[in-house]
VOKEDREN-98504 format. One line per 3 residues: number of its first residue (from 1); their letters; for each residue x, z, y of C-alpha. Coordinates in pm, whole numbers, always signed. Example, Ala and Ser with C-alpha at 12.3 -4.5 7.8 and 13.67 -1.06 7.14 Angstrom:
1) as) +1230,+780,-450; +1367,+714,-106
//
This chain:
1) xxx) +2636,-3896,+2981; +2301,-4001,+3127; +2045,-3744,+3246
4) xxx) +1813,-3836,+2953; +2093,-3788,+2700; +2188,-3455,+2858
7) xxx) +1830,-3328,+2831; +1803,-3438,+2468; +2130,-3265,+2385
10) xxx) +2008,-2945,+2551; +1682,-2962,+2357; +1865,-2977,+2027
13) xxx) +2044,-2655,+2127; +1734,-2466,+2246; +1469,-2561,+1989
16) xxx) +1625,-2397,+1680; +1661,-2068,+1867; +1288,-2067,+1951
19) xxx) +1163,-2141,+1599; +1031,-1847,+1394; +1133,-1811,+1031
22) xxx) +840,-1829,+790; +735,-1503,+627; +886,-1499,+276
25) xxx) +626,-1517,+0; +653,-1388,-355; +475,-1413,-687
28) xxx) +512,-1146,-955; +649,-1161,-1307; +506,-900,-1541
31) xxx) +782,-691,-1697; +549,-457,-1885; +181,-369,-1902
34) xxx) +45,-19,-1957; -304,+120,-2023; -500,+227,-1715
37) xxx) -832,+408,-1703; -1088,+130,-1638; -1321,+383,-1473
40) xxx) -1056,+486,-1217; -1150,+362,-871; -786,+375,-764
43) xxx) -725,+482,-404; -379,+640,-421; -80,+610,-653
46) xxx) +280,+729,-671; +551,+790,-933; +747,+1113,-958
49) xxx) +965,+1275,-1224; +849,+1045,-1502; +476,+1059,-1430
52) xxx) +218,+870,-1229; -3,+1057,-985; -330,+887,-902
55) xxx) -623,+950,-671; -963,+801,-739; -1253,+742,-503
58) xxx) -1632,+723,-492; -1851,+1023,-417; -1899,+1227,-732
61) xxx) -1614,+1045,-911; -1318,+1131,-689; -1022,+1317,-840
64) xxx) -649,+1366,-834; -466,+1307,-1162; -130,+1333,-1335
67) xxx) -98,+1044,-1579; +137,+956,-1864; +277,+613,-1783
70) xxx) +321,+488,-2140; -24,+577,-2270; -236,+598,-1954
73) xxx) -355,+940,-2073; -472,+1175,-1797; -264,+1488,-1848
76) xxx) -404,+1687,-1557; -708,+1630,-1338; -880,+1801,-1049
79) xxx) -1217,+1663,-935; -1313,+1640,-571; -1673,+1755,-534
82) xxx) -1937,+1570,-330; -1975,+1483,-52; -1605,+1392,-45
85) xxx) -1473,+1041,-113; -1110,+1073,-220; -848,+837,-81
88) xxx) -468,+821,-63; -220,+1082,-186; +146,+1162,-133
91) xxx) +392,+1424,-257; +585,+1626,-2; +824,+1875,-158
94) xxx) +607,+2097,-381; +276,+1987,-229; +32,+1706,-297
97) xxx) -158,+1586,+9; -487,+1397,-22; -697,+1209,+233
100) xxx) -1071,+1156,+232; -1234,+840,+360; -1499,+926,+619
103) xxx) -1521,+1302,+574; -1264,+1373,+849; -1068,+1618,+635
106) xxx) -766,+1613,+408; -659,+1858,+138; -327,+2012,+36
109) xxx) -259,+2120,-322; +23,+2272,-520; +188,+1969,-682
112) xxx) +246,+2143,-1015; -89,+2315,-1065; -323,+2117,-834
115) xxx) -434,+2452,-692; -588,+2404,-344; -371,+2546,-67
118) xxx) -522,+2433,+263; -707,+2158,+446; -650,+1969,+771
121) xxx) -856,+1753,+1010; -846,+1373,+1009; -950,+1183,+1319
124) xxx) -1118,+860,+1208; -1089,+736,+850; -831,+819,+586
127) xxx) -710,+535,+361; -361,+593,+221; -36,+790,+244
130) xxx) +332,+747,+168; +654,+906,+293; +1006,+797,+384
133) xxx) +1186,+1124,+316; +1139,+1249,+672; +786,+1153,+777
136) xxx) +446,+1087,+626; +299,+743,+688; -78,+700,+684
139) xxx) -314,+402,+691; -663,+430,+838; -799,+77,+788
142) xxx) -693,-39,+1133; -394,-244,+1247; -187,+72,+1299
145) xxx) +3,+299,+1063; +6,+662,+1174; +318,+876,+1153
148) xxx) +240,+1237,+1054; +460,+1543,+1082; +487,+1656,+717
151) xxx) +494,+2025,+811; +191,+2026,+1042; +12,+1704,+935
154) xxx) -33,+1628,+1303; +4,+1269,+1424; +345,+1206,+1581
157) xxx) +335,+831,+1646; +205,+492,+1537; +337,+161,+1406
160) xxx) +140,-148,+1509; +147,-401,+1224; +159,-775,+1293
163) xxx) +242,-1094,+1106; +390,-1362,+1329; +211,-1193,+1618
166) xxx) -127,-1166,+1439; -256,-806,+1400; -300,-711,+1035
169) xxx) -604,-491,+969; -744,-326,+655; -404,-188,+554
172) xxx) -479,+10,+241; -270,+177,-32; +92,+238,+71
175) xxx) +430,+285,-95; +781,+332,+44; +1013,+80,-125
178) xxx) +1375,+30,-20; +1324,+114,+349; +1002,-90,+375
181) xxx) +635,+0,+357; +449,-195,+89; +74,-212,+151
184) xxx) -230,-357,-22; -455,-547,+217; -823,-479,+141
187) xxx) -1000,-692,+4; -730,-950,-65; -488,-1012,-353
190) xxx) -191,-961,-122; +65,-686,-76; +257,-699,+250
193) xxx) +606,-573,+312; +627,-404,+653; +940,-325,+853
196) xxx) +864,+29,+974; +1096,-8,+1274; +902,-297,+1426
199) xxx) +571,-321,+1239; +651,-682,+1148; +537,-818,+813
202) xxx) +859,-937,+649; +716,-1051,+318; +392,-1112,+127
205) xxx) +338,-1061,-246; +58,-1251,-420; -123,-1063,-700
208) xxx) -379,-1339,-758; -262,-1389,-1116; -309,-1022,-1201
211) xxx) -646,-1011,-1026; -760,-1307,-1237; -682,-1105,-1550
214) xxx) -909,-828,-1415; -1227,-1013,-1308; -1396,-896,-989
217) xxx) -1703,-705,-1102; -1806,-526,-887; -1677,-727,-589
220) xxx) -1435,-457,-476; -1247,-456,-809; -937,-562,-621
223) xxx) -564,-485,-634; -507,-134,-499; -230,+95,-610
226) xxx) +148,+63,-569; +406,+300,-717; +785,+279,-710
229) xxx) +1038,+444,-940; +1344,+448,-714; +1578,+587,-980
232) xxx) +1520,+294,-1214; +1411,+36,-954; +1070,-18,-1112
235) xxx) +767,-141,-918; +417,-75,-1054; +84,-215,-937
238) xxx) -277,-180,-1046; -628,-216,-905; -962,-46,-872
241) xxx) -1128,-27,-1216; -846,-227,-1379; -776,-156,-1747
244) xxx) -403,-222,-1700; -117,-108,-1480; +172,-352,-1450
247) xxx) +544,-320,-1394; +635,-630,-1197; +934,-818,-1063
250) xxx) +919,-1024,-745; +1007,-1394,-759; +987,-1659,-485
253) xxx) +637,-1803,-460; +590,-2128,-652; +324,-2248,-406
256) xxx) +353,-2061,-74; +33,-2041,+130; +51,-2262,+441
259) xxx) -67,-1983,+676; +2,-1657,+500; -48,-1452,+818
262) xxx) -407,-1575,+844; -461,-1509,+473; -347,-1146,+499
265) xxx) -512,-1063,+830; -801,-915,+630; -1176,-941,+685
268) x) -1349,-776,+976
//
């Protein structure tokens, strides 16, 4: 074999190993639609024991709520007084933990009664919370997810999030789904699926169709809110000031974006 032929043969062996697989992209099929309070500036959402728990934002309008899924009726509500801007929530055992945006404090409540139990400091901004059964996972608007000790609420580590090497910022509302972190990217129509072991984005979910059904007025009326019913494998999504909450099923994207990592990198 000639030297040129040998080099070409070697190239055919090496090149496939070096290529990166494209990030899988998904559209959503709506399985069911449920009423959602159109005045709820949704900042946090989770599903537990047959009910939705929701946190709303905006100073003077922030609250934590227990909501009936089928009717959208608010069954229980606790307002968060000014000057606090409520953000993400998570359940840990018999507690509900809430972040605030730029107030540098979080609050702990009794999950059943919403009675305040304690508060804790937040360094920087608070955006969202979820948990994996052992740790709390927090977003702060940056390219990192913080790991919190659920007993002390002290930071115990970080996960740097990237998509094909590009840092992903503005990571917003979070949900733990089948060993991955699902996250809304503010102010886009995308949810990313994050491998918590590496921080790599391993999938992107396009909610553009749902956003089009909920026109952007004001401009930040964007998708925000993910809840997962693990027992029945049901995924729910909604948005800030949306009149509907949707149960959705993921399907391969009909028209994948050519550079999804750029699209989800977020503004700023």
